[in-house]
C-alpha positions in Angstrom: 0.1 0.1 -0.1 2.5 2.4 0.8 4.8 1.6 -2.4 1.3 2.6 -4.4 0.9 5.7 -2.4 4.5 6.6 -3.4 4.1 6.2 -6.8 0.7 8.0 -6.9 2.1 11.1 -5.0 5.0 11.2 -7.7 2.8 10.9 -10.5 0.4 13.7 -9.1 3.5 16.0 -8.2 4.6 15.6 -12.0 1.5 16.2 -13.6 1.1 19.5 -11.4 4.6 20.7 -12.6 3.1 20.2 -16.1 0.2 22.2 -15.8 1.5 24.6 -13.1 1.9 28.3 -14.0 4.9 30.1 -12.9 4.5 32.2 -9.8 6.1 35.4 -8.8 9.4 35.1 -7.0 8.8 36.1 -3.1 11.9 36.5 -1.0 12.4 38.0 2.5 16.1 37.9 3.4 16.8 39.4 7.0 20.1 40.2 8.0 19.8 39.0 11.8 17.2 39.3 14.6 16.0 37.2 17.6 12.9 35.0 16.7 12.8 33.6 20.6 15.5 31.1 20.6 17.1 30.4 24.4 14.4 32.9 25.6 15.8 35.7 23.6 13.2 38.8 23.3 11.6 38.4 20.1 12.6 41.4 17.6 11.5 39.7 14.3 7.7 40.2 14.3 7.8 43.0 11.7 9.4 40.4 9.2 7.3 37.5 10.4 4.1 39.3 9.9 5.3 40.5 6.3 6.0 36.9 5.2 2.8 35.8 6.3 1.0 38.6 4.6 2.8 37.6 1.2 1.3 34.2 1.3 -2.4 35.9 1.2 -3.5 32.8 3.6 -4.8 33.1 6.8 -3.2 29.9 8.3 -0.4 29.2 5.6 1.8 26.1 5.8 5.2 27.1 7.0 8.1 24.8 6.3 11.3 25.4 8.8 14.5 24.0 7.5 17.2 24.2 10.8 20.0 22.5 8.7 22.4 25.4 9.7 22.0 24.6 13.0 21.7 20.7 12.9 17.8 20.8 13.7 18.7 22.8 17.1 15.6 21.7 19.4 15.2 25.4 21.1 15.4 27.0 17.7 12.5 24.5 16.4 10.5 25.5 19.5 10.9 28.9 19.0 9.6 28.9 15.5 6.7 26.9 16.6 5.8 29.3 19.1 6.4 32.4 16.9 4.6 31.4 13.7 2.7 28.4 15.0 0.6 29.8 18.4 1.2 33.6 17.9 0.9 34.0 14.2 -1.3 30.8 13.0 0.9 29.1 10.7 0.9 25.4 10.3 4.5 24.5 10.9 6.2 21.5 9.7 10.3 20.9 10.2 12.6 19.4 7.6 15.5 17.7 9.4 18.3 16.4 7.2 21.4 16.1 9.8 21.5 12.8 11.7 18.5 11.4 9.8 18.2 9.4 6.6 15.3 11.5 4.6 13.7 9.8 1.9 13.8 12.1 -1.3 10.1 11.9 -2.2 9.3 13.2 1.5 11.5 16.2 1.3 10.0 17.1 -2.4 6.6 16.6 -0.8 7.3 18.9 2.5 8.9 21.7 0.2 6.2 21.4 -2.4 3.3 21.8 0.0 5.1 24.5 1.7 3.5 28.1 1.4 6.5 29.4 3.5 10.0 28.1 3.5 11.8 29.7 6.2 15.5 28.7 6.6 17.3 29.1 10.0 20.5 30.9 10.8 23.8 29.1 11.6 26.6 27.4 9.7 26.0 28.3 6.1 28.8 26.0 4.7 27.1 23.0 6.4 23.7 24.0 5.4 24.8 24.0 2.0 26.6 20.8 1.9 23.7 18.8 3.2 21.4 20.4 0.8 23.3 19.2 -2.3 23.7 15.9 -0.4 20.1 15.4 -0.3 19.4 17.2 -3.4 17.5 19.9 -1.5 19.1 22.6 -3.5 17.5 21.3 -6.6 14.0 20.7 -4.9 13.9 24.3 -3.5 13.2 25.3 -7.3 9.9 23.8 -6.6 9.1 26.2 -3.7 10.3 29.2 -6.2 8.3 28.3 -8.7 5.0 27.6 -6.8 5.0 31.0 -5.4 6.4 30.0 -1.7 7.8 32.6 0.5 11.2 31.9 0.6 12.8 33.6 3.8 15.1 33.4 6.6 17.8 35.4 8.6 21.6 35.3 8.5 22.5 31.7 6.7 18.8 31.7 5.8 19.1 34.9 4.1 22.4 34.0 2.3 20.6 30.7 0.9 18.9 32.6 -1.7 21.5 34.7 -3.2 24.4 34.1 -5.6 26.7 33.8 -2.6 27.4 35.3 0.9 30.1 36.1 3.4 29.7 33.7 6.2 31.6 32.8 9.4 30.9 29.2 9.2 34.8 28.2 9.5 35.3 30.5 12.5 37.1 28.5 15.4 38.5 29.7 18.9 42.1 30.4 17.4 40.2 32.4 14.5 37.0 33.6 15.7 36.8 36.2 12.9 37.5 33.9 9.8 35.1 34.7 6.9 34.7 32.7 3.8 32.4 33.1 0.6 29.6 30.4 0.7 27.7 29.9 -2.4 23.8 30.0 -2.2 20.8 29.0 -4.5 21.3 32.0 -7.0 17.7 33.1 -7.1 19.0 36.8 -6.8 22.3 37.3 -8.5 24.3 39.3 -5.9 26.5 38.6 -2.9 24.8 39.1 0.5 26.6 40.2 3.9 24.4 39.8 7.1 25.3 41.3 10.6 26.7 44.2 8.7 26.5 46.5 11.7 27.0 44.3 14.7 30.0 41.9 13.2 32.2 44.9 12.6 34.9 42.7 10.8 32.6 41.8 7.9 32.9 45.2 6.6 36.5 45.3 5.3 36.1 41.5 4.4 33.2 42.1 2.3 34.7 45.0 0.4 37.5 43.0 -0.4 35.4 40.0 -1.5 33.3 42.3 -3.8 36.8 43.7 -5.3 38.0 40.3 -5.9 34.7 38.8 -7.4 33.5 42.2 -9.2 29.8 41.3 -8.3 27.3 43.4 -6.6 27.1 43.2 -3.0 23.9 43.8 -0.6 24.9 44.4 3.1 22.1 43.9 5.5 22.3 45.3 9.4 20.6 43.2 12.1 16.9 43.8 12.2 16.9 45.2 8.4 15.9 42.8 5.7 15.4 43.1 1.7 11.7 42.1 0.6 11.7 40.9 -3.2 8.5 40.7 -5.3 8.9 39.4 -8.8 11.5 41.9 -10.3 10.9 44.8 -7.4 12.4 44.9 -4.0 11.9 47.1 -0.9 13.8 47.5 2.4 12.2 46.7 5.6 13.7 47.6 9.1 12.6 46.6 12.6 15.3 48.9 14.2 15.6 52.8 14.1 19.1 52.7 12.8 18.9 49.5 10.7 19.8 50.0 7.0 20.6 47.9 3.9 23.7 49.0 1.4 24.2 48.4 -2.2 28.0 48.0 -2.7 30.2 47.6 -5.8 33.4 48.5 -7.3 33.4 50.7 -10.5 36.7 51.1 -12.6 38.8 50.9 -9.3 36.9 52.8 -7.3 34.5 51.5 -4.1 31.0 52.7 -4.1 28.1 52.6 -1.7 24.6 53.7 -1.3 22.1 53.4 1.5 18.9 51.8 0.0 15.7 53.9 1.1 13.0 51.9 3.1 9.6 51.0 2.6 9.2 51.7 -0.9 9.6 49.4 -3.9 12.2 50.0 -6.8 13.1 48.0 -9.6 15.3 44.9 -8.7 17.5 45.8 -11.7 18.6 49.1 -10.2 20.4 47.3 -7.5 21.4 44.1 -9.4 23.4 46.3 -11.9 26.5 48.5 -11.6 25.5 50.7 -14.4 21.6 50.3 -14.7 19.3 52.9 -13.0 21.3 53.7 -10.0 19.7 57.1 -10.6 16.3 55.7 -9.9 17.7 55.3 -6.2 17.6 58.3 -3.9 21.2 58.9 -2.6 21.1 58.6 1.1 24.8 58.7 1.6 
């Protein structure tokens, strides 16, 4: 009977892909914040409510992917409490580490989700396990379904071309930073925690100079919301900001991105396209 149900699910899934209309890309990437893990005060509610609003559902299905923390129980409990009990989501969890997940179960969880929330932690470890279990490829289902793809820190880097991560830091080298490739749904490099982890600032500038790519730097309590080919900056902190950063003809360039108003995504993903469309805050 289980074998029959498995075949039936696969048939229905592939038929649905054939007839599915591609949905708008919806991403909310957060630079950092506290969602209640380890009994910390929650300060991400502004982002969390916006994530739910984008689903256009009263009780959306949220899939939490805590790979970057190896499925930390306290983190999972905090997500259940914030999104489930407080905000009315139906919460499911995708565990990949110390488990033997079945491929069709992973695909089914991703395919059913209205929200895919990726947790913070070790970005390098997260991407390694995603590739091991083909989650990096399966996430495209969530993108095409119109699920809200979101997360903080490692969970924000996941959706970009790559990001600056402290995945290899140690007691001897607590400030070691590396570039980790994401899923490239947004063709830019991302740096979270830009205002609170000061050593990231020169490292990110050097990375941008080396790669010649556009960078987006997010302070803690600042996020970027992307709908289709438009974006806006959200801030839950008075001084929390987002920056577009790049190198042009040997010179470093930086602008602070305006908050709470939608602009063309092309204006920040190109060095030369339509920077005049953005008010220069700096």
